[in-house]
All heavy atoms as a GROMACS GRO file, in nm:
protein
  449
    1MET      N    1  -1.063   0.028   1.091
    1MET     CA    2  -0.982   0.144   1.063
    1MET      C    3  -1.048   0.217   0.944
    1MET      O    4  -1.082   0.155   0.843
    1MET     CB    5  -0.840   0.103   1.029
    1MET     CG    6  -0.760   0.217   0.972
    1MET     SD    7  -0.585   0.189   0.969
    1MET     CE    8  -0.548   0.200   1.139
    2ASP      N    9  -1.057   0.348   0.955
    2ASP     CA   10  -1.116   0.429   0.849
    2ASP      C   11  -1.012   0.466   0.749
    2ASP      O   12  -0.916   0.540   0.778
    2ASP     CB   13  -1.177   0.555   0.911
    2ASP     CG   14  -1.238   0.647   0.807
    2ASP    OD1   15  -1.267   0.603   0.695
    2ASP    OD2   16  -1.263   0.766   0.840
    3LEU      N   17  -1.025   0.415   0.628
    3LEU     CA   18  -0.929   0.444   0.521
    3LEU      C   19  -0.984   0.539   0.420
    3LEU      O   20  -0.930   0.556   0.309
    3LEU     CB   21  -0.884   0.313   0.453
    3LEU     CG   22  -0.813   0.211   0.543
    3LEU    CD1   23  -0.784   0.085   0.461
    3LEU    CD2   24  -0.687   0.268   0.600
    4SER      N   25  -1.096   0.609   0.456
    4SER     CA   26  -1.158   0.698   0.358
    4SER      C   27  -1.073   0.814   0.318
    4SER      O   28  -1.094   0.870   0.209
    4SER     CB   29  -1.293   0.748   0.414
    4SER     OG   30  -1.273   0.828   0.529
    5ILE      N   31  -0.972   0.854   0.396
    5ILE     CA   32  -0.887   0.966   0.360
    5ILE      C   33  -0.756   0.919   0.292
    5ILE      O   34  -0.671   1.000   0.257
    5ILE     CB   35  -0.850   1.053   0.485
    5ILE    CG1   36  -0.772   0.973   0.586
    5ILE    CG2   37  -0.977   1.115   0.544
    5ILE    CD1   38  -0.708   1.060   0.694
    6ALA      N   39  -0.747   0.788   0.271
    6ALA     CA   40  -0.627   0.734   0.212
    6ALA      C   41  -0.607   0.786   0.071
    6ALA      O   42  -0.702   0.789  -0.010
    6ALA     CB   43  -0.629   0.582   0.209
    7VAL      N   44  -0.481   0.828   0.041
    7VAL     CA   45  -0.446   0.867  -0.095
    7VAL      C   46  -0.354   0.754  -0.144
    7VAL      O   47  -0.244   0.737  -0.099
    7VAL     CB   48  -0.373   1.002  -0.096
    7VAL    CG1   49  -0.323   1.037  -0.236
    7VAL    CG2   50  -0.461   1.113  -0.038
    8TRP      N   51  -0.408   0.675  -0.239
    8TRP     CA   52  -0.342   0.559  -0.286
    8TRP      C   53  -0.251   0.595  -0.405
    8TRP      O   54  -0.289   0.669  -0.493
    8TRP     CB   55  -0.443   0.452  -0.331
    8TRP     CG   56  -0.527   0.404  -0.216
    8TRP    CD1   57  -0.651   0.449  -0.186
    8TRP    CD2   58  -0.490   0.310  -0.117
    8TRP    NE1   59  -0.698   0.384  -0.072
    8TRP    CE2   60  -0.602   0.297  -0.028
    8TRP    CE3   61  -0.380   0.231  -0.096
    8TRP    CZ2   62  -0.599   0.209   0.080
    8TRP    CZ3   63  -0.377   0.144   0.014
    8TRP    CH2   64  -0.488   0.137   0.101
    9ARG      N   65  -0.128   0.533  -0.405
    9ARG     CA   66  -0.042   0.550  -0.521
    9ARG      C   67   0.008   0.410  -0.561
    9ARG      O   68   0.033   0.326  -0.472
    9ARG     CB   69   0.072   0.645  -0.495
    9ARG     CG   70   0.170   0.600  -0.391
    9ARG     CD   71   0.280   0.710  -0.377
    9ARG     NE   72   0.362   0.670  -0.262
    9ARG     CZ   73   0.470   0.591  -0.270
    9ARG    NH1   74   0.508   0.541  -0.382
    9ARG    NH2   75   0.539   0.562  -0.162
   10LYS      N   76   0.020   0.388  -0.690
   10LYS     CA   77   0.059   0.259  -0.739
   10LYS      C   78   0.211   0.245  -0.735
   10LYS      O   79   0.281   0.342  -0.760
   10LYS     CB   80   0.010   0.243  -0.884
   10LYS     CG   81   0.016   0.101  -0.932
   10LYS     CD   82  -0.044   0.090  -1.072
   10LYS     CE   83  -0.195   0.100  -1.055
   10LYS     NZ   84  -0.267   0.067  -1.181
   11SER      N   85   0.254   0.127  -0.709
   11SER     CA   86   0.399   0.097  -0.708
   11SER      C   87   0.461   0.132  -0.840
   11SER      O   88   0.402   0.107  -0.945
   11SER     CB   89   0.421  -0.051  -0.677
   11SER     OG   90   0.558  -0.085  -0.701
   12SER      N   91   0.581   0.186  -0.838
   12SER     CA   92   0.651   0.217  -0.963
   12SER      C   93   0.692   0.093  -1.037
   12SER      O   94   0.723   0.096  -1.156
   12SER     CB   95   0.775   0.304  -0.932
   12SER     OG   96   0.863   0.233  -0.850
   13PHE      N   97   0.690  -0.022  -0.971
   13PHE     CA   98   0.720  -0.151  -1.035
   13PHE      C   99   0.599  -0.216  -1.098
   13PHE      O  100   0.611  -0.318  -1.158
   13PHE     CB  101   0.789  -0.244  -0.935
   13PHE     CG  102   0.924  -0.203  -0.896
   13PHE    CD1  103   0.945  -0.139  -0.776
   13PHE    CD2  104   1.033  -0.223  -0.980
   13PHE    CE1  105   1.071  -0.095  -0.740
   13PHE    CE2  106   1.160  -0.180  -0.945
   13PHE     CZ  107   1.179  -0.117  -0.825
   14SER      N  108   0.481  -0.160  -1.077
   14SER     CA  109   0.362  -0.216  -1.139
   14SER      C  110   0.356  -0.178  -1.287
   14SER      O  111   0.373  -0.058  -1.319
   14SER     CB  112   0.236  -0.163  -1.068
   14SER     OG  113   0.234  -0.205  -0.932
   15GLY      N  114   0.331  -0.270  -1.368
   15GLY     CA  115   0.321  -0.243  -1.512
   15GLY      C  116   0.185  -0.186  -1.550
   15GLY      O  117   0.092  -0.185  -1.470
   16GLY      N  118   0.173  -0.138  -1.670
   16GLY     CA  119   0.048  -0.083  -1.716
   16GLY      C  120  -0.043  -0.185  -1.778
   16GLY      O  121  -0.143  -0.151  -1.837
   17ASN      N  122  -0.012  -0.314  -1.762
   17ASN     CA  123  -0.088  -0.418  -1.828
   17ASN      C  124  -0.202  -0.475  -1.741
   17ASN      O  125  -0.257  -0.577  -1.772
   17ASN     CB  126   0.004  -0.529  -1.873
   17ASN     CG  127   0.077  -0.595  -1.759
   17ASN    OD1  128   0.060  -0.557  -1.645
   17ASN    ND2  129   0.169  -0.690  -1.789
   18GLY      N  130  -0.227  -0.413  -1.624
   18GLY     CA  131  -0.332  -0.463  -1.537
   18GLY      C  132  -0.290  -0.588  -1.459
   18GLY      O  133  -0.376  -0.656  -1.405
   19GLY      N  134  -0.162  -0.612  -1.452
   19GLY     CA  135  -0.113  -0.730  -1.381
   19GLY      C  136  -0.114  -0.712  -1.230
   19GLY      O  137  -0.195  -0.648  -1.171
   20GLN      N  138  -0.010  -0.762  -1.171
   20GLN     CA  139   0.003  -0.764  -1.027
   20GLN      C  140   0.046  -0.626  -0.976
   20GLN      O  141   0.161  -0.589  -0.986
   20GLN     CB  142   0.102  -0.869  -0.981
   20GLN     CG  143   0.059  -1.006  -1.024
   20GLN     CD  144   0.172  -1.110  -1.003
   20GLN    OE1  145   0.284  -1.074  -0.982
   20GLN    NE2  146   0.133  -1.233  -1.011
   21CYS      N  147  -0.051  -0.547  -0.928
   21CYS     CA  148  -0.025  -0.409  -0.885
   21CYS      C  149  -0.047  -0.392  -0.737
   21CYS      O  150  -0.147  -0.442  -0.685
   21CYS     CB  151  -0.114  -0.315  -0.962
   21CYS     SG  152  -0.095  -0.325  -1.142
   22VAL      N  153   0.043  -0.318  -0.675
   22VAL     CA  154   0.029  -0.289  -0.533
   22VAL      C  155   0.012  -0.136  -0.520
   22VAL      O  156   0.081  -0.061  -0.587
   22VAL     CB  157   0.154  -0.335  -0.456
   22VAL    CG1  158   0.150  -0.287  -0.312
   22VAL    CG2  159   0.170  -0.483  -0.464
   23GLU      N  160  -0.080  -0.097  -0.433
   23GLU     CA  161  -0.100   0.043  -0.405
   23GLU      C  162  -0.067   0.070  -0.259
   23GLU      O  163  -0.099  -0.013  -0.172
   23GLU     CB  164  -0.241   0.090  -0.436
   23GLU     CG  165  -0.274   0.086  -0.582
   23GLU     CD  166  -0.418   0.134  -0.610
   23GLU    OE1  167  -0.508   0.099  -0.536
   23GLU    OE2  168  -0.435   0.206  -0.708
   24VAL      N  169  -0.003   0.184  -0.229
   24VAL     CA  170   0.035   0.219  -0.095
   24VAL      C  171  -0.026   0.355  -0.058
   24VAL      O  172  -0.030   0.446  -0.140
   24VAL     CB  173   0.190   0.232  -0.087
   24VAL    CG1  174   0.230   0.274   0.055
   24VAL    CG2  175   0.253   0.101  -0.126
   25ALA      N  176  -0.078   0.363   0.063
   25ALA     CA  177  -0.127   0.491   0.116
   25ALA      C  178  -0.036   0.528   0.232
   25ALA      O  179  -0.039   0.462   0.336
   25ALA     CB  180  -0.272   0.479   0.162
   26GLY      N  181   0.045   0.630   0.213
   26GLY     CA  182   0.141   0.673   0.316
   26GLY      C  183   0.097   0.802   0.385
   26GLY      O  184   0.170   0.858   0.465
   27ASN      N  185  -0.025   0.851   0.356
   27ASN     CA  186  -0.066   0.978   0.412
   27ASN      C  187  -0.153   0.962   0.539
   27ASN      O  188  -0.201   1.060   0.592
   27ASN     CB  189  -0.150   1.056   0.310
   27ASN     CG  190  -0.283   0.988   0.280
   27ASN    OD1  191  -0.288   0.869   0.250
   27ASN    ND2  192  -0.391   1.066   0.290
   28LEU      N  193  -0.166   0.842   0.590
   28LEU     CA  194  -0.252   0.816   0.705
   28LEU      C  195  -0.174   0.838   0.831
   28LEU      O  196  -0.053   0.809   0.840
   28LEU     CB  197  -0.302   0.674   0.700
   28LEU     CG  198  -0.382   0.640   0.573
   28LEU    CD1  199  -0.402   0.490   0.561
   28LEU    CD2  200  -0.517   0.711   0.574
   29PRO      N  201  -0.239   0.888   0.936
   29PRO     CA  202  -0.169   0.912   1.062
   29PRO      C  203  -0.129   0.780   1.132
   29PRO      O  204  -0.214   0.696   1.154
   29PRO     CB  205  -0.271   0.989   1.148
   29PRO     CG  206  -0.401   0.968   1.085
   29PRO     CD  207  -0.378   0.930   0.941
   30SER      N  208  -0.001   0.764   1.152
   30SER     CA  209   0.054   0.652   1.228
   30SER      C  210   0.050   0.515   1.163
   30SER      O  211   0.083   0.415   1.225
   30SER     CB  212  -0.012   0.638   1.367
   30SER     OG  213   0.000   0.762   1.433
   31VAL      N  214   0.006   0.503   1.036
   31VAL     CA  215   0.003   0.376   0.966
   31VAL      C  216   0.036   0.392   0.818
   31VAL      O  217   0.025   0.501   0.761
   31VAL     CB  218  -0.133   0.302   0.978
   31VAL    CG1  219  -0.165   0.270   1.121
   31VAL    CG2  220  -0.242   0.379   0.910
   32VAL      N  221   0.082   0.284   0.758
   32VAL     CA  222   0.098   0.272   0.614
   32VAL      C  223   0.009   0.159   0.570
   32VAL      O  224   0.017   0.048   0.624
   32VAL     CB  225   0.246   0.246   0.576
   32VAL    CG1  226   0.260   0.229   0.425
   32VAL    CG2  227   0.336   0.357   0.625
   33ALA      N  228  -0.076   0.181   0.471
   33ALA     CA  229  -0.167   0.080   0.423
   33ALA      C  230  -0.130   0.038   0.281
   33ALA      O  231  -0.084   0.115   0.200
   33ALA     CB  232  -0.312   0.132   0.426
   34ILE      N  233  -0.151  -0.092   0.252
   34ILE     CA  234  -0.127  -0.142   0.115
   34ILE      C  235  -0.246  -0.226   0.076
   34ILE      O  236  -0.314  -0.285   0.157
   34ILE     CB  237   0.006  -0.219   0.101
   34ILE    CG1  238   0.007  -0.348   0.184
   34ILE    CG2  239   0.125  -0.135   0.133
   34ILE    CD1  240   0.124  -0.439   0.151
   35ARG      N  241  -0.268  -0.230  -0.060
   35ARG     CA  242  -0.381  -0.308  -0.113
   35ARG      C  243  -0.346  -0.350  -0.256
   35ARG      O  244  -0.256  -0.298  -0.322
   35ARG     CB  245  -0.510  -0.231  -0.112
   35ARG     CG  246  -0.513  -0.115  -0.213
   35ARG     CD  247  -0.642  -0.039  -0.206
   35ARG     NE  248  -0.643   0.068  -0.306
   35ARG     CZ  249  -0.740   0.153  -0.322
   35ARG    NH1  250  -0.845   0.149  -0.240
   35ARG    NH2  251  -0.734   0.246  -0.415
   36ASP      N  252  -0.425  -0.446  -0.306
   36ASP     CA  253  -0.416  -0.490  -0.444
   36ASP      C  254  -0.501  -0.397  -0.526
   36ASP      O  255  -0.619  -0.385  -0.503
   36ASP     CB  256  -0.466  -0.634  -0.451
   36ASP     CG  257  -0.453  -0.697  -0.590
   36ASP    OD1  258  -0.447  -0.623  -0.693
   36ASP    OD2  259  -0.453  -0.821  -0.597
   37SER      N  260  -0.446  -0.333  -0.628
   37SER     CA  261  -0.519  -0.235  -0.705
   37SER      C  262  -0.633  -0.298  -0.786
   37SER      O  263  -0.728  -0.229  -0.820
   37SER     CB  264  -0.424  -0.159  -0.801
   37SER     OG  265  -0.372  -0.248  -0.899
   38LYS      N  266  -0.625  -0.427  -0.811
   38LYS     CA  267  -0.734  -0.496  -0.884
   38LYS      C  268  -0.856  -0.512  -0.798
   38LYS      O  269  -0.965  -0.534  -0.849
   38LYS     CB  270  -0.686  -0.629  -0.937
   38LYS     CG  271  -0.577  -0.621  -1.044
   38LYS     CD  272  -0.538  -0.755  -1.097
   38LYS     CE  273  -0.488  -0.855  -0.995
   38LYS     NZ  274  -0.369  -0.824  -0.921
   39PHE      N  275  -0.840  -0.506  -0.665
   39PHE     CA  276  -0.949  -0.527  -0.571
   39PHE      C  277  -0.948  -0.413  -0.466
   39PHE      O  278  -0.924  -0.437  -0.348
   39PHE     CB  279  -0.934  -0.662  -0.498
   39PHE     CG  280  -0.926  -0.780  -0.594
   39PHE    CD1  281  -0.809  -0.845  -0.615
   39PHE    CD2  282  -1.038  -0.817  -0.663
   39PHE    CE1  283  -0.798  -0.950  -0.703
   39PHE    CE2  284  -1.029  -0.927  -0.751
   39PHE     CZ  285  -0.912  -0.991  -0.772
   40PRO      N  286  -0.979  -0.288  -0.508
   40PRO     CA  287  -0.968  -0.175  -0.419
   40PRO      C  288  -1.062  -0.182  -0.294
   40PRO      O  289  -1.033  -0.123  -0.194
   40PRO     CB  290  -1.002  -0.055  -0.507
   40PRO     CG  291  -1.074  -0.111  -0.620
   40PRO     CD  292  -1.022  -0.248  -0.644
   41ASP      N  293  -1.167  -0.262  -0.307
   41ASP     CA  294  -1.259  -0.277  -0.194
   41ASP      C  295  -1.227  -0.405  -0.115
   41ASP      O  296  -1.300  -0.440  -0.019
   41ASP     CB  297  -1.402  -0.280  -0.238
   41ASP     CG  298  -1.449  -0.147  -0.298
   41ASP    OD1  299  -1.399  -0.041  -0.251
   41ASP    OD2  300  -1.523  -0.149  -0.397
   42GLY      N  301  -1.121  -0.472  -0.153
   42GLY     CA  302  -1.083  -0.599  -0.083
   42GLY      C  303  -1.000  -0.571   0.043
   42GLY      O  304  -0.998  -0.455   0.090
   43PRO      N  305  -0.935  -0.671   0.093
   43PRO     CA  306  -0.859  -0.654   0.215
   43PRO      C  307  -0.740  -0.559   0.199
   43PRO      O  308  -0.685  -0.543   0.093
   43PRO     CB  309  -0.806  -0.793   0.246
   43PRO     CG  310  -0.831  -0.876   0.124
   43PRO     CD  311  -0.931  -0.805   0.036
   44THR      N  312  -0.709  -0.495   0.309
   44THR     CA  313  -0.595  -0.401   0.313
   44THR      C  314  -0.503  -0.441   0.426
   44THR      O  315  -0.551  -0.476   0.537
   44THR     CB  316  -0.645  -0.256   0.340
   44THR    OG1  317  -0.738  -0.224   0.238
   44THR    CG2  318  -0.536  -0.156   0.341
   45LEU      N  319  -0.374  -0.441   0.401
   45LEU     CA  320  -0.277  -0.465   0.505
   45LEU      C  321  -0.234  -0.331   0.566
   45LEU      O  322  -0.212  -0.234   0.489
   45LEU     CB  323  -0.154  -0.536   0.450
   45LEU     CG  324  -0.177  -0.675   0.394
   45LEU    CD1  325  -0.048  -0.726   0.329
   45LEU    CD2  326  -0.223  -0.768   0.501
   46VAL      N  327  -0.221  -0.324   0.697
   46VAL     CA  328  -0.185  -0.201   0.765
   46VAL      C  329  -0.059  -0.225   0.850
   46VAL      O  330  -0.054  -0.322   0.929
   46VAL     CB  331  -0.300  -0.150   0.850
   46VAL    CG1  332  -0.261  -0.022   0.925
   46VAL    CG2  333  -0.422  -0.125   0.768
   47PHE      N  334   0.041  -0.139   0.833
   47PHE     CA  335   0.168  -0.151   0.903
   47PHE      C  336   0.196  -0.023   0.981
   47PHE      O  337   0.154   0.083   0.939
   47PHE     CB  338   0.281  -0.170   0.806
   47PHE     CG  339   0.278  -0.294   0.722
   47PHE    CD1  340   0.216  -0.295   0.599
   47PHE    CD2  341   0.334  -0.413   0.769
   47PHE    CE1  342   0.212  -0.408   0.522
   47PHE    CE2  343   0.329  -0.528   0.694
   47PHE     CZ  344   0.268  -0.528   0.571
   48SER      N  345   0.268  -0.036   1.089
   48SER     CA  346   0.321   0.083   1.155
   48SER      C  347   0.434   0.137   1.066
   48SER      O  348   0.489   0.057   0.984
   48SER     CB  349   0.376   0.052   1.294
   48SER     OG  350   0.496  -0.023   1.285
   49PRO      N  351   0.471   0.263   1.077
   49PRO     CA  352   0.583   0.315   0.994
   49PRO      C  353   0.710   0.235   1.010
   49PRO      O  354   0.782   0.209   0.912
   49PRO     CB  355   0.595   0.459   1.041
   49PRO     CG  356   0.459   0.498   1.084
   49PRO     CD  357   0.405   0.370   1.150
   50SER      N  358   0.744   0.192   1.132
   50SER     CA  359   0.866   0.116   1.151
   50SER      C  360   0.857  -0.024   1.090
   50SER      O  361   0.955  -0.074   1.033
   50SER     CB  362   0.902   0.106   1.300
   50SER     OG  363   0.805   0.037   1.371
   51GLU      N  364   0.738  -0.088   1.095
   51GLU     CA  365   0.719  -0.216   1.031
   51GLU      C  366   0.733  -0.199   0.879
   51GLU      O  367   0.794  -0.284   0.812
   51GLU     CB  368   0.585  -0.275   1.064
   51GLU     CG  369   0.568  -0.320   1.206
   51GLU     CD  370   0.424  -0.353   1.240
   51GLU    OE1  371   0.332  -0.292   1.186
   51GLU    OE2  372   0.403  -0.445   1.324
   52TRP      N  373   0.680  -0.092   0.825
   52TRP     CA  374   0.684  -0.066   0.679
   52TRP      C  375   0.829  -0.045   0.637
   52TRP      O  376   0.872  -0.099   0.538
   52TRP     CB  377   0.597   0.050   0.646
   52TRP     CG  378   0.601   0.082   0.498
   52TRP    CD1  379   0.658   0.192   0.436
   52TRP    CD2  380   0.547   0.002   0.392
   52TRP    NE1  381   0.642   0.186   0.300
   52TRP    CE2  382   0.577   0.068   0.268
   52TRP    CE3  383   0.482  -0.118   0.387
   52TRP    CZ2  384   0.539   0.018   0.144
   52TRP    CZ3  385   0.446  -0.170   0.262
   52TRP    CH2  386   0.472  -0.100   0.144
   53ARG      N  387   0.906   0.034   0.714
   53ARG     CA  388   1.046   0.058   0.679
   53ARG      C  389   1.125  -0.075   0.680
   53ARG      O  390   1.207  -0.099   0.594
   53ARG     CB  391   1.111   0.156   0.778
   53ARG     CG  392   1.073   0.302   0.750
   53ARG     CD  393   1.154   0.398   0.832
   53ARG     NE  394   1.136   0.381   0.976
   53ARG     CZ  395   1.038   0.441   1.046
   53ARG    NH1  396   0.953   0.520   0.988
   53ARG    NH2  397   1.032   0.422   1.174
   54SER      N  398   1.099  -0.157   0.779
   54SER     CA  399   1.167  -0.290   0.785
   54SER      C  400   1.128  -0.377   0.665
   54SER      O  401   1.216  -0.442   0.608
   54SER     CB  402   1.130  -0.364   0.918
   54SER     OG  403   1.182  -0.294   1.027
   55PHE      N  404   1.004  -0.378   0.631
   55PHE     CA  405   0.957  -0.455   0.519
   55PHE      C  406   1.026  -0.407   0.388
   55PHE      O  407   1.080  -0.485   0.313
   55PHE     CB  408   0.806  -0.445   0.503
   55PHE     CG  409   0.750  -0.508   0.378
   55PHE    CD1  410   0.749  -0.643   0.362
   55PHE    CD2  411   0.704  -0.425   0.277
   55PHE    CE1  412   0.699  -0.702   0.245
   55PHE    CE2  413   0.654  -0.483   0.161
   55PHE     CZ  414   0.650  -0.622   0.146
   56VAL      N  415   1.026  -0.277   0.364
   56VAL     CA  416   1.086  -0.221   0.243
   56VAL      C  417   1.236  -0.247   0.242
   56VAL      O  418   1.295  -0.286   0.140
   56VAL     CB  419   1.058  -0.069   0.228
   56VAL    CG1  420   1.135  -0.008   0.118
   56VAL    CG2  421   0.902  -0.053   0.204
   57ALA      N  422   1.301  -0.234   0.356
   57ALA     CA  423   1.447  -0.258   0.364
   57ALA      C  424   1.479  -0.403   0.332
   57ALA      O  425   1.580  -0.434   0.268
   57ALA     CB  426   1.499  -0.224   0.503
   58SER      N  427   1.391  -0.495   0.370
   58SER     CA  428   1.416  -0.638   0.345
   58SER      C  429   1.402  -0.670   0.194
   58SER      O  430   1.456  -0.770   0.147
   58SER     CB  431   1.320  -0.727   0.424
   58SER     OG  432   1.188  -0.717   0.375
   59LEU      N  433   1.333  -0.586   0.117
   59LEU     CA  434   1.315  -0.605  -0.026
   59LEU      C  435   1.436  -0.559  -0.105
   59LEU      O  436   1.456  -0.604  -0.217
   59LEU     CB  437   1.191  -0.536  -0.074
   59LEU     CG  438   1.059  -0.580  -0.014
   59LEU    CD1  439   0.946  -0.490  -0.065
   59LEU    CD2  440   1.032  -0.727  -0.044
   60LYS      N  441   1.511  -0.467  -0.048
   60LYS     CA  442   1.622  -0.408  -0.121
   60LYS      C  443   1.742  -0.500  -0.126
   60LYS      O  444   1.770  -0.580  -0.053
   60LYS     CB  445   1.662  -0.273  -0.057
   60LYS     CG  446   1.556  -0.170  -0.074
   60LYS     CD  447   1.596  -0.042  -0.015
   60LYS     CE  448   1.484   0.061  -0.039
   60LYS     NZ  449   1.520   0.192   0.012
   0.00000   0.00000   0.00000
């Protein structure tokens, strides 16, 4: 999957201390991607929009 057009934004729950940070790219067609901001070239998880909504709802 080509993520070169991904616009990453850091979770509002991520602190500024360089700790455990999650970035989300929601601008991709038909998918939502997440990654660890400490390893931007590392693995990326990709969800369908409905999977992402279910995941986020389960966290609330």
